[in-house]
SEVO-893778 format. One record per residue: residue number from 1; x, y, z of N, C-alpha, C in turn; residue in one letter. Coordinates in steps of 0.05 Angstrom, whole numbers. Each point is the difference from the previous one (the first is absolute). Layout:
<mimars>
seq, n_east, n_north, n_up, ca_east, ca_north, ca_up, c_east, c_north, c_up, type
NUM, X, Y, Z, X, Y, Z, X, Y, Z, A
...
</mimars>
This chain:
<mimars>
seq, n_east, n_north, n_up, ca_east, ca_north, ca_up, c_east, c_north, c_up, type
1, 16, -24, 0, -16, 24, 0, 17, 25, 0, M
2, 22, 0, 15, 17, 23, 1, 12, 6, -27, A
3, 8, -22, -14, 12, 5, -27, -21, 12, -19, A
4, -24, -10, 2, -21, 11, -17, -5, 30, 6, H
5, 1, 8, 25, -5, 28, 7, 22, 17, -11, A
6, 25, -9, 1, 22, 17, -9, -1, 3, -30, S
7, -11, -20, -15, -1, 2, -29, -22, 20, -9, N
8, -20, 4, 17, -22, 17, -8, 4, 29, 9, T
9, 18, 4, 18, 5, 27, 11, 14, 17, -20, Q
10, -9, 25, -4, 12, 18, -19, 22, 16, 13, C
11, 22, 2, -13, 23, 16, 10, -6, 29, -6, S
12, 13, 19, 15, -4, 28, -6, 6, 7, -29, P
13, 20, -14, -12, 7, 6, -28, -23, -8, -19, Q
14, -12, -24, 6, -22, -8, -18, -25, 17, 4, S
15, -4, 9, 25, -23, 18, 4, 4, 27, -15, Q
16, 24, 10, 0, 6, 25, -14, -4, -5, -30, Q
17, 9, -23, -10, -3, -7, -28, -29, 0, -8, H
18, -17, -12, 17, -28, -1, -6, -12, 28, 0, R
19, 8, 17, 19, -10, 27, 1, 8, 15, -25, L
20, 26, -3, -9, 9, 14, -24, -17, -9, -24, D
21, -5, -26, -2, -16, -10, -22, -29, 11, 1, Q
22, -11, 2, 24, -27, 10, 2, -2, 29, -8, A
23, 20, 16, 9, 1, 29, -7, 4, 3, -30, L
24, 16, -17, -12, 5, 1, -29, -26, -5, -15, S
25, -15, -20, 8, -25, -6, -13, -20, 22, 4, R
26, 0, 12, 24, -18, 22, 6, 6, 24, -18, L
27, 26, 7, -2, 7, 23, -17, -9, -5, -29, R
28, 3, -24, -10, -8, -7, -27, -30, 4, -3, Q
29, -15, -9, 20, -29, 4, -1, -8, 29, 0, R
30, 14, 16, 16, -5, 29, 1, 5, 13, -27, V
31, 23, -8, -13, 7, 11, -26, -21, -8, -21, L
32, -9, -25, 1, -20, -9, -19, -26, 15, 3, E
33, -8, 4, 26, -24, 14, 5, 1, 29, -8, R
34, 23, 13, 5, 4, 28, -8, -1, 3, -30, T
35, 12, -20, -15, 1, 2, -29, -28, -2, -12, A
36, -18, -16, 13, -26, -4, -11, -21, 20, 8, T
37, 6, 16, 22, -19, 19, 10, 8, 28, -2, T
38, 24, 6, -10, 10, 27, -1, -16, 17, -19, S
39, -2, 26, 6, -15, 18, -17, 18, 8, -24, A
40, -9, 20, -14, 16, 9, -24, 27, 9, 9, T
41, 20, -3, -18, 28, 7, 8, 2, 29, 7, P
42, 16, 7, 19, 5, 27, 8, 18, 14, -20, R
43, -5, 25, -4, 17, 15, -19, 28, 3, 10, A
44, 3, 4, 26, 26, 2, 12, 2, -17, 24, T
45, 24, -10, 6, 4, -16, 24, -1, 17, 25, E
46, -14, -10, 21, -1, 14, 25, 27, -3, 15, E
47, 7, 21, 14, 25, -2, 16, -3, -21, 22, K
48, 21, -16, 3, -1, -20, 21, 5, 13, 27, V
49, -18, -4, 19, 3, 12, 27, -4, -23, 20, V
50, 13, 4, 23, -2, -20, 21, -3, 15, 27, Q
51, -11, -15, 19, -1, 11, 27, 28, 3, 11, L
52, 4, 18, 19, 27, 3, 12, 8, -27, 13, P
53, 26, -3, 3, 11, -24, 12, 3, 3, 30, W
54, -5, -20, 15, 5, 0, 29, 11, -27, 8, W
55, 10, -1, 24, 14, -24, 10, -19, -24, 2, H
56, 10, -24, -4, -17, -24, 2, -13, -4, 27, D
57, 13, 11, 22, -11, -3, 27, -21, 21, 6, L
58, -5, 19, -18, -20, 20, 4, -24, -4, -18, D
59, -22, 14, 6, -22, 3, -18, -6, 30, -1, R
60, -13, 8, -22, -5, 29, -3, -29, 6, -5, A
61, -9, 24, 8, -27, 9, -5, 1, 30, -2, I
62, -15, 12, -20, 0, 29, -2, -9, 14, 26, P
63, 13, 22, 7, -6, 13, 25, -29, 8, 2, N
64, -11, 11, -22, -28, 10, 2, -20, -22, 6, H
65, 6, -24, -10, -18, -23, 6, 5, -11, 27, L
66, 26, -1, 9, 6, -10, 26, -12, 16, 22, A
67, -2, 27, -4, -11, 18, 20, -31, 0, 1, R
68, -12, -11, -21, -29, 2, -3, -15, -23, 13, S
69, -26, 1, -2, -17, -22, 11, -7, -20, -22, S
70, 15, 0, -22, -5, -19, -22, 2, -29, 11, L
71, 22, -5, 15, 3, -26, 14, -4, 6, 30, F
72, -16, -16, 13, -5, 5, 28, -4, -26, 15, A
73, 6, -1, 26, -4, -24, 16, -29, -4, 8, P
74, -17, -4, -20, -29, -3, 6, -5, -29, 10, V
75, -22, -2, 15, -8, -26, 12, -8, -19, -23, A
76, 5, -25, 5, -6, -21, -20, -31, 0, -5, R
77, -7, -1, -25, -28, -2, -8, -15, 26, 2, G
78, 14, 23, 3, -14, 25, 3, 11, 20, -21, R
79, 3, -8, -24, 10, 17, -22, -22, 18, -11, R
80, 4, 25, 1, -19, 19, -13, 6, 1, -30, A
81, -20, 8, -15, 3, 5, -28, -1, 30, -5, T
82, 20, 11, -13, 3, 28, -5, -7, 8, -29, H
83, -13, 22, -3, -6, 11, -27, 11, 28, -2, E
84, 25, 2, -7, 12, 27, -3, 6, 13, 27, G
85, 4, -17, 20, 6, 11, 27, 26, 15, 1, K
86, 0, 23, 12, 25, 15, 5, 14, -13, 24, V
87, 23, -11, -5, 14, -14, 21, 14, 19, 20, L
88, 2, -9, 25, 15, 15, 20, 30, 0, -8, T
89, 11, 24, -1, 29, 2, -7, 9, 28, 9, S
90, 23, 9, -11, 10, 26, 7, -14, 21, -18, R
91, 4, 26, 8, -14, 21, -15, 13, 6, -27, S
92, 24, -11, -6, 13, 5, -25, -7, -20, -22, D
93, -20, -16, 5, -9, -20, -20, -30, -6, 3, V
94, -13, -5, -22, -28, -10, 1, -1, -27, -13, Q
95, -10, -19, 14, -3, -27, -9, -29, -8, 0, L
96, -10, -10, -23, -28, -10, -1, 1, -29, -9, R
97, -17, -16, 12, 1, -29, -4, -27, -11, -5, Y
98, -2, -18, -20, -23, -16, -6, 6, -29, 4, W
99, -14, -14, 17, 5, -28, 4, -3, -9, 29, G
100, 5, -25, 5, -2, -11, 27, 24, 10, 16, V
101, -5, 6, 26, 21, 9, 18, 22, -21, 0, Q
102, 25, 9, -3, 23, -17, 0, 11, -2, 28, L
103, 9, -24, 8, 11, -3, 27, 30, -1, 0, D
104, 11, -4, 24, 30, -1, 2, 12, -23, -14, E
105, -11, -25, 1, 11, -21, -17, 0, 6, -29, P
106, -20, 15, -10, 0, 9, -28, 24, 17, -6, D
107, 8, 17, 19, 23, 16, -4, 25, -17, -3, S
108, 2, -22, 16, 22, -18, -3, 1, -12, -28, D
109, -23, -9, -10, -1, -11, -27, 9, 20, -21, V
110, -10, 25, 3, 7, 20, -20, 29, 7, 1, W
111, 12, 3, 24, 28, 6, 1, 17, -23, -11, M
112, -8, -25, 5, 15, -22, -12, -3, -1, -30, Q
113, -24, 7, -10, -4, 2, -29, 18, 21, -13, A
114, 2, 23, 13, 18, 21, -10, 29, -9, 2, L
115, 7, -15, 20, 27, -10, 4, 7, -18, -24, H
116, -18, -17, -8, 4, -17, -24, 1, 17, -25, E
117, -18, 20, -2, -2, 16, -25, 24, 17, -5, A
118, 15, 8, 21, 22, 18, -5, 22, -13, -17, R
119, -1, -26, -4, 20, -14, -16, -7, 1, -30, R
120, -24, 11, -7, -9, 0, -27, -8, 28, -9, H
121, 0, 6, -26, -11, 26, -9, -29, 2, 8, P
122, -7, 24, 9, -28, 4, 9, -19, -4, -24, V
123, -20, -16, 4, -19, -6, -22, 5, -28, -11, G
124, 24, -10, 4, 7, -27, -11, -12, -21, 19, A
125, -5, -25, -10, -9, -21, 17, 19, -6, 23, P
126, -10, -4, 24, 16, -6, 23, -7, -28, 10, V
127, 15, -21, -7, -7, -27, 9, 10, -4, 29, P
128, -18, -11, 17, 7, -6, 27, -10, -28, 7, V
129, 17, -16, 13, -8, -27, 8, -17, 3, 25, V
130, -24, -10, -1, -19, 4, 22, 10, -10, 27, R
131, 12, -23, 1, 10, -11, 26, 23, 17, 10, S
132, 18, 9, -17, 22, 17, 9, -10, 27, 10, H
133, -21, 11, -14, -11, 25, 8, -12, -2, 29, F
134, -14, -21, 5, -12, -4, 27, 22, -3, 21, L
135, 22, -14, -6, 22, -3, 19, 12, 27, 6, K
136, 2, 18, -20, 11, 26, 5, -17, 17, 19, S
137, -26, -7, 1, -18, 14, 18, -2, -13, 28, L
138, 15, -22, 3, -1, -15, 25, -26, -16, 3, G
139, -13, -7, -23, -25, -15, 1, 6, -29, -5, R
140, -22, -16, 3, 3, -29, -4, -7, -8, -29, H
141, 10, -22, -9, -5, -11, -27, -23, -19, 2, I
142, -23, 6, -12, -23, -17, 2, -24, 14, -11, G
143, -22, -15, -2, -24, 11, -13, -11, 25, 13, S
144, 2, 1, 27, -11, 23, 14, 14, 26, -7, T
145, 27, -1, 1, 15, 24, -7, 1, 5, -30, D
146, -2, -21, -16, -3, 5, -29, -26, 16, -6, Y
147, -21, -8, 13, -26, 14, -3, 2, 28, 10, G
148, 13, 4, 23, 2, 27, 11, 16, 18, -18, W
149, 22, -10, -11, 17, 16, -18, -15, 8, -25, L
150, -16, -19, -11, -15, 6, -24, -21, 22, 5, H
151, -13, -1, 24, -20, 21, 7, 14, 27, 3, E
152, 24, 0, 11, 15, 25, 4, 7, 12, -27, S
153, 10, -17, -19, 6, 10, -27, -25, 11, -13, F
154, -23, -12, 4, -25, 10, -11, -6, 28, 11, L
155, 2, 3, 27, -5, 26, 12, 19, 22, -11, R
156, 25, -7, -2, 20, 19, -10, -4, 7, -29, L
157, -11, -19, -16, -5, 5, -28, -26, 16, -5, S
158, -20, -5, 16, -26, 13, -4, -1, 28, 12, L
159, 14, 5, 21, 0, 26, 13, 11, 22, -19, G
160, -12, 24, 1, 8, 22, -18, 8, 24, 16, M
161, 21, 13, -9, 12, 22, 16, 5, 25, -17, L
162, -5, 23, 12, 7, 26, -11, 18, 14, 20, E
163, 23, 10, -10, 19, 13, 17, 6, 28, -11, I
164, -3, 20, 16, 7, 28, -7, 19, 11, 20, K
165, 25, 6, -8, 20, 12, 17, 7, 27, -12, T
166, 18, 14, 13, 9, 26, -10, 18, -3, -25, R
167, 11, -24, -4, 18, -5, -22, -11, -16, -23, K
168, -21, -16, 5, -11, -16, -21, -29, -9, 7, Y
169, -14, -9, -21, -26, -12, 3, 0, -26, -15, T
170, -10, -21, 13, -1, -26, -13, -28, -11, 5, V
171, -13, -10, -22, -26, -12, 3, -22, 21, 3, G
172, 2, 22, -14, -19, 22, 4, -28, -8, -9, E
173, -19, 7, 16, -28, -6, -6, -15, 26, -7, V
174, -14, 2, -23, -15, 24, -7, -20, 6, 22, P
175, -5, 26, 3, -17, 9, 22, -28, -11, 0, G
176, -11, -6, -24, -27, -10, -1, -2, -30, -2, D
177, 23, -14, 3, 0, -29, -4, -8, -14, 25, A
178, -14, -22, -4, -7, -18, 22, 8, -28, -9, T
179, 3, -19, 19, 7, -27, -8, -20, -12, -21, P
180, -26, 8, 2, -20, -11, -18, 3, 12, -28, S
181, 11, 24, -2, 4, 13, -26, 27, -6, -12, K
182, 18, -11, 16, 27, -5, -11, 20, 20, 11, G
183, 23, -9, 8, 21, 17, 11, 24, 1, -18, I
184, 10, 23, -4, 21, 5, -19, 28, -2, 13, H
185, 17, -16, -11, 29, -1, 7, 4, -7, 29, R
186, -16, -17, 11, 5, -9, 28, 25, -17, 1, V
187, 11, -3, 24, 24, -16, 4, -8, -24, 17, L
188, 7, -24, -10, -4, -24, 16, 27, -7, 13, H
189, 0, -9, 25, 25, -7, 14, 14, -23, -15, L
190, -16, -19, -9, 10, -20, -19, -17, 2, -25, I
191, 12, 3, -23, -15, 6, -24, -15, -25, -11, D
192, 8, -23, 9, -13, -25, -8, 19, -23, 6, G
193, -11, -24, -2, 17, -24, 5, -12, -24, -14, F
194, 17, -20, -4, -9, -27, -10, 12, -20, 20, D
195, -14, -22, 2, 10, -22, 17, 1, -26, -16, L
196, 23, -12, 0, 3, -27, -12, 5, -19, 23, D
197, -21, -14, 8, 2, -18, 24, 18, -24, -6, E
198, 2, -8, -25, 17, -23, -7, 29, 7, 6, E
199, 8, 25, -6, 27, 9, 5, 3, 14, 27, L
200, -22, 2, 16, 2, 12, 26, 9, 29, -2, D
201, -9, 14, -21, 12, 26, -7, -21, 21, -7, T
202, 3, 24, 12, -16, 23, -9, 17, 16, -19, Y
203, -14, 14, -18, 13, 21, -16, -14, 26, 6, V
204, 14, 18, 13, -11, 26, 9, 7, 22, -21, L
205, -17, 21, 0, 6, 23, -17, -3, 25, 17, R
206, 19, 18, -2, 1, 25, 15, -3, 23, -20, I
207, -18, 19, 6, -4, 23, -17, 26, 17, -1, D
208, 6, 9, -25, 25, 16, -4, 0, 25, 17, R
209, -24, 11, 6, -2, 25, 16, 8, -4, 29, R
210, 3, -25, 8, 8, -5, 28, 27, 13, 6, M
211, 17, 3, -20, 26, 12, 4, -2, 28, 11, V
212, -22, 14, -8, -3, 28, 10, -2, 1, 31, R
213, -12, -20, 11, -3, -1, 29, 26, -3, 15, L
214, 20, -10, -14, 27, -4, 12, 19, 22, -8, F
215, -9, 21, -14, 17, 21, -10, 11, 16, 24, S
216, 23, 13, -5, 13, 17, 20, 6, -16, 26, N
217, 3, -26, -3, 6, -18, 23, -20, 3, 22, R
218, -25, 5, -7, -21, 3, 20, -13, -28, 6, E
219, 17, -17, 10, -10, -26, 8, 14, -9, 26, F
220, -14, -17, 15, 10, -10, 25, 12, -28, -4, A
221, 22, -5, 14, 12, -27, 0, -7, -14, 26, L
222, -11, -24, -3, -9, -16, 23, 19, -23, 5, I
223, 10, -2, 25, 17, -22, 8, -18, -25, 1, D
224, 4, -17, -20, -19, -23, -3, 4, -21, 21, W
225, 25, -5, 8, 5, -20, 21, -13, 8, 26, E
226, 2, 25, 7, -13, 9, 25, -31, -1, -3, K
227, -9, 7, -24, -29, -1, -4, -12, -28, 4, R
228, 15, -20, -9, -10, -27, 3, 2, -10, 29, L
229, 15, 15, 17, 2, -7, 29, -21, 13, 17, Q
230, -16, 18, -11, -20, 14, 15, -22, -20, 9, I
231, -6, 0, 26, -19, -20, 12, -23, 14, 14, K
232, 6, 19, 18, -20, 13, 17, -14, 22, -16, V
233, -27, 1, 1, -15, 19, -15, 11, 1, -29, Q
234, 2, -23, -12, 16, -3, -25, -8, 20, -22, R
235, -25, 1, -7, -7, 17, -22, 3, 30, 6, D
236, -7, 8, 24, 4, 28, 7, 29, 7, 2, M
237, 17, -18, 11, 28, 5, 2, 13, 2, -28, A
238, -10, -17, -19, 10, 2, -27, -7, 26, -13, K
239, -24, 10, 5, -9, 26, -10, 17, 22, 11, A
240, 7, -1, 26, 18, 20, 11, 28, -2, -11, L
241, 9, -24, -6, 27, -3, -12, 1, 14, -27, Q
242, -21, -2, -16, -1, 14, -25, 1, 30, 4, R
243, -15, 10, 20, -1, 28, 5, 27, 10, 9, L
244, 13, -14, 18, 27, 8, 10, 19, 3, -24, V
245, -1, -18, -19, 19, -1, -22, -3, 23, -20, A
246, -23, 14, 1, -4, 21, -19, 15, 26, 6, T
247, 11, 2, 24, 15, 24, 8, 27, -7, 11, S
248, 20, 17, -7, 27, -4, 11, 3, 15, 27, S
249, -21, 15, 8, 2, 15, 26, 5, -20, 23, D
250, 18, 8, 18, 5, -17, 23, -24, 0, 19, A
251, -10, 23, 6, -24, 3, 18, -24, 3, -18, T
252, -20, -17, 3, -24, 0, -16, -24, 3, 17, Q
253, -18, 18, -7, -25, 5, 15, -24, -2, -19, R
254, -21, -12, 10, -25, -3, -15, -24, 4, 18, H
255, -18, 17, -10, -25, 4, 15, -14, -27, 4, S
256, -9, -5, 24, -13, -26, 6, -26, -2, -16, L
257, -15, 22, -3, -25, 0, -15, 5, -7, -29, A
258, 21, 13, -12, 7, -5, -28, 9, -30, -3, W
259, 16, -9, 19, 10, -28, -3, -23, -20, 3, L
260, -19, 6, 17, -24, -17, 2, -15, -2, -26, K
261, -3, 23, -14, -13, 0, -26, 16, -15, -21, D
262, 26, 5, 0, 18, -14, -19, -2, -30, 3, K
263, -1, -10, 24, -1, -28, 5, -28, -12, -2, L
264, -20, 18, -6, -28, -9, -3, -10, -14, 25, Q
265, 8, 11, 23, -9, -11, 26, -27, 12, 7, Y
266, -20, -17, 1, -28, 10, 2, -9, 5, 29, S
267, 13, -13, 20, -8, 4, 28, 8, 27, 10, S
268, -11, 9, 23, 7, 26, 11, 30, 2, 5, P
269, 10, 25, 1, 29, 4, 3, 9, -10, 28, I
270, -18, -1, 19, 8, -10, 26, 8, -30, -1, S
271, -11, -14, -20, 8, -28, -4, 23, -4, -19, K
272, 9, 23, -12, 22, -1, -20, 27, 2, 13, F
273, 1, 13, 23, 26, 6, 13, 16, -26, 6, R
274, -14, -19, 13, 15, -24, 9, 11, -16, -24, Q
275, -16, -6, -21, 11, -16, -22, 22, 14, -15, P
276, -3, 27, -4, 21, 14, -15, 26, 1, 16, V
277, -2, 2, 26, 25, 0, 16, 12, -28, 0, L
278, -17, -21, 0, 10, -28, -1, 14, -5, -27, A
279, -12, 11, -21, 13, -3, -27, 26, 15, -1, A
280, 1, 24, 12, 26, 15, 1, 20, -15, 16, A
281, -8, -12, 22, 18, -16, 17, 12, -23, -15, A
282, -16, -12, -18, 11, -22, -16, 22, 10, -19, E
283, -4, 24, -11, 21, 11, -17, 25, 7, 17, L
284, -4, 8, 25, 23, 5, 18, 15, -27, 5, E
285, -15, -21, 4, 13, -26, 4, 18, -8, -23, R
286, -8, 7, -24, 15, -7, -24, 21, 21, -8, L
287, 3, 21, 17, 21, 20, -6, -7, 18, -23, G
288, -25, 4, -5, -9, 18, -22, -4, 29, 10, I
289, -11, 2, 24, -4, 26, 13, 8, -3, 30, I
290, 0, 23, 14, 5, 0, 29, -17, 22, 12, A
291, -6, -3, 26, -12, 22, 15, -28, 7, -8, G
292, -16, -19, -9, -27, 7, -9, -17, 8, 24, A
293, -16, 21, -3, -15, 11, 23, -22, 18, -11, R
294, -20, 5, 16, -21, 19, -6, 5, 26, 15, L
295, -5, 22, -12, 4, 26, 12, -18, 21, -13, E
296, -1, 24, 11, -16, 21, -11, 18, 17, -18, Q
297, -12, 8, -23, 15, 18, -18, -1, 28, 10, S
298, 14, 18, -13, 0, 28, 9, -28, 13, -3, T
299, -17, -13, -17, -27, 9, -3, -20, -15, 18, H
300, 11, -16, 18, -17, -14, 19, -14, -25, -12, G
301, 10, -10, -22, -11, -24, -13, 17, -24, 8, K
302, -14, -22, 5, 15, -25, 7, 14, -11, -24, E
303, 25, -8, 4, 16, -10, -22, 18, -23, 11, Q
304, 9, -16, -19, 19, -22, 6, 27, 9, -10, I
305, 21, -6, 15, 27, 9, -6, 18, -24, 2, V
306, 20, -2, -18, 21, -21, 2, 25, 10, -13, W
307, 22, -14, 5, 25, 5, -13, 6, -22, -20, T
308, 5, 7, -24, 7, -20, -20, 29, -8, 3, R
309, 6, -26, 1, 27, -10, 3, 12, -7, -27, L
</mimars>
C-alpha cells in the first residue's frame, strides 16, 4: 500500500507542470474567444498601460475608496442595496454607488484581484487559479469558499461607481440618468469575468480607467501578512487598517461620528465605542498603530486618535 501511495503522489515539479499546462490551455481559449468576438479593428493601437507595481507582500487600494464606505464591516445577511447612494468619504471627493453593499471580505477579494492584475496590461485578460486565489486570502479550498468567491466576484462586477475628485472624474453619470434609464460611463470594480471550472481558473477583466484611481500615487499599501493575522473584531479592524494606510501622518484623528458612518455601523454611537476600541487594540497587537484612545476635539466633538507605526 505504501508503494502504491508514493506512485500516485504528485511532486511539486509535476504540480507546477500541470499548472503551466492549464494556464497555457486557458490562454489559448482566451485568444480564440477574443478572435471570434472582437469588434471592428481599431484605427490606432491603444497605449499599453498597467497598474503601478508594489511589493508581493503588500496589497494596494486607491485612497479615495479605502477612506469611503464602499467596503464596510456590515453584519452578515444585512446587505443594503444602493441606488446612486453618495458614500461617506472625505470632502475632497464625491463617490456614488449603485449595487449591493460590499463588505470587508469583498475588499480582500478586490485587492487580491488588483494584485494579480498589476502583472498584465490593464484591460487584458487576467487569469487566476481559483484555489491559489483563495489560499492568498487565507480561505479554505472547497465548495463553500468556491461559492463564496463566485458571489463576491458577482457583487464586484455588478456594482457601479461614479468618482468625482478635484483632479479627475471617472464613471460620470448624467444628471437626469437613473438606473432604469441607463447610466453612462459607470465604472465596475471588476469589468467582468469568466470561470473555467475544468481548469479551476477565472479570467478577470479590469477597466482601463482604473489606472486613474491610482494616479499621483494616491493609493494605500496594506501589509497582507498582518491583515491575515487579524482575529479580534476582524472586519472592523481590517477596515481600520485600510484607513490607517491612506495617510502617512504619524498622529491620525477621526471624528467618531464620521467613522461610525464610514463603517456603516447602524447601532447608537454609545454601542460603537467598545467595538471600535477593540478593533484598534487588535491593530496595536499587530504593530500597525499605537496609543489608540477616545478624546474630545478642539471643537468639543468626540474623536478617536492613534499613532501610525
